[in-house]
Each structure stands twice: as structure tokens, then as C-alpha cells.
Residue, then its C-alpha position, 0 to 999 in steps of 0.5 A: m101798132g106801136i106808139l107814134h111820136t111826132y118830130t118837128a124841125d123849121v128850116t129858115w133860109t137866110g141867104a136871099g141877100e140882095t138878089g136871091t136866086s138870081s144866079y146859082r153863085a148869087y145866093s148864100r146857101d145858109h139857114e137855120i133850123r130850129f127845134d122848138g124849146k132848143p138853140a137854133v143849129l146853123g146849117s148850109a151846103d157842104p163847101a164843095f157847094r157852095g156852103d159856109p164851112h163854118r155852118h152844119s151841113p145836111e150831110d154832117l147832121f146825117v152822120a151825127a145823127l146816126s153816130q148819136c142814135h147808135m151811143l144812146w141805144f149801146l149806152h141803155l143796152a149796156a147799162e141793161a147788161g151791167v156793163v158799166v160805161v164810162g167814155y164813149s166816143d165816136a169818130a164816124t165817116a161816111t163816103m158820099r159819091v155824086e154822080a156826074h149829073g149831080a144826084g148822089q147818095f151815100t154809100e157807106v157810115v162807118l161808126h168807129p166807137v171808142v167805149t171806157v168801161s169801169g175796171t171795178g165792178t163790172a165782170v171782165d166777160a162782160t168787157s170783152d170785145g166780144h162781148l161789146m161788139a155784141l151789145h153793138h150789134r144789139a144797138h144798130e139793129y134798134c137805132f130808129i135812125s139806122r133802122s129808117v135808112s138804106v145807105p149800110v152802116r157799118i160799126d168798127p169799134a176800137p178794143v175796149r178800154v178798161a178805166t184803171g182809176p175813177v173817173s172825172 
């Protein structure tokens, strides 16, 4: 058996107002998510479900968690492979279907990583799109979050970028 890690999040609803859940429209979906020793995350429902558009929704955090986990594994594997990554961004997208009776689920998550590698000291074959795609596939296989969900997670990377000058 492997090493076990435990994670906790304290979620507190802050949107009761004066009437609580006296009706569907009577209360705010606002809440705070706290992690020990870390800043609070202000949460709400998605605006489509009467949430505050200026706060993070569970759906936002779900997509972000998949993107973060993939990125962290990719960077780890790139370092092990001798690929010097100097930039990484991802504009991840997700599609969620809501059924007539109100229940729903994500149908797909697509990661769109843009990787920039150093133009110095990195072997040319290590910076090929194919080599980086292999690292993306391995990162997907290792990502704790993607391994824990049933929704398909697809990786659609941009062509590799090579930095030509010093990275700031």
C-alpha cells in the first residue's frame, strides 16, 4: 500500500442573509473555502445558478485543479527528461451538460498548454512537439486529479515555443 495523504477544506456558507433558504431566490450562494495556513478562497455558485460572478465556483475550481495538476506533473517530468521549460500557460476549457431535471455532469475537459523551452542547452530532439506530447501523456497518467475523475480530459497543446533570449 502506498503513502496516504489527507487533505482538508473548511467550507462555510456566508449567504444566509436575514431569511436563509426561505425560498430559492432568498439566499446568496456565497461561501468561503479555507485551507489551514492559506488565504481564503471566496466561492459562490456559477452565475447561471444565481451565483456571484466575481467569486470562484466549484466548476471553476474543478477545471483549475485539473490544469494545475497536469502542469505540475509536466514540469516534473520535463526536468527529469532534461527539457528546460521556461514558460507554461494553459487556457483550460470544460463543457458541462445540465439535464432537464437539474442534475448534470462535465462531458469533457480540454487542456491547452503552451510550453516555452530554453533555446540554449536543450537538445533539439527534446524540444520537438512529439517529445513534449509524450511528456504531456505521461503527466496525464500521473496527475492525481485526472486519475480520480470519470470525465474525459484531453490535452491539446500548442506547438512548442523556443525562447531565443534571456528569460525574465
